[in-house]
N, C-alpha and C positions, 0 to 999 in steps of 0.2 A: 772939653769934657765930652763924653759920649752920651747919646740919648738912648733910653731904654723904655720899653713897655713891659711892665710886669703883669702877671695874671695870677690871681688867687682863685683856685678852682672851687673852693667851698668855704662859705662863711661859717663861723661857729654856729652851732644850734641856737636858734632864736635871735640871731643878730639882725639888725635892721639897718636901713640907710642912715639913720641918725647915728648908729654905732660906727659906721664907716666914716661919716663926717667927723666924728670925734677922734677917730684913729688918724685921719688925715691931718687934723689940727695938731695932733701930737707929733706927727712926722715933721710938720713945719717948725715946731719948737726945737726939734733935735737936729735937723738937717744941717744947720750952719756949723755945728761942731765937726762935721765930716766933709765939708765942701760939696754938699749934695743939694739939689734943687728939685723938690717934688712939685711939678707944675699943676697937674689936674688928675682927677680920677673919675671913673665911670662905674656904675653899678648895674648889674642885671639881677635884681632882687629875686625874680622868679626862679632863675637858674642858680642863684647863690654865688655869682661870680663878681669879682672886682678887678678892674684894670687901672694901673697907675702909670702915668707918664713922668719919667724922672731923668734928670741929668746927673751923672755921677762919674767919678774918675774910673770906676770899674764896677762890675756887677756885685762883687762882695761888699763894697762900701754902700751901695744902695740897699742891699739886704741888711747890713748892719744897722742902718737908720731904722728900718721897720722893726727889727728885733729889739732894739733899745727902746723905741717909742711905744710899742704896744705888743710886741711878740708875734704879730701876724705876718710871718714871712711868706713871700710869694712862692707859688709852686713852680712857676716858669718865668723867665726873664729873657726878652728878645731885644737885641740891638736894632734900632730903627733909624730911618732917615726921614726927616720931615719933608713933606711935599707941599705943593701949593694948591 
């Protein structure tokens, strides 16, 4: 599977880090249905940005998990290679 970093450019109005935590938990519930593994996420609350590290067969499948889990689809998704 490929590794991706997705980026959500703007949280919904009034969303908090707790909302992001809940959305990630929902991703974890749904991911197994699609052979996806959401590893971690990072939040820049002041800028309203969220970053998610995910293993997926392809970008569309990673996006599908977000869409089904909570509807907050990433604005950008980058293929990445893990370094040490």
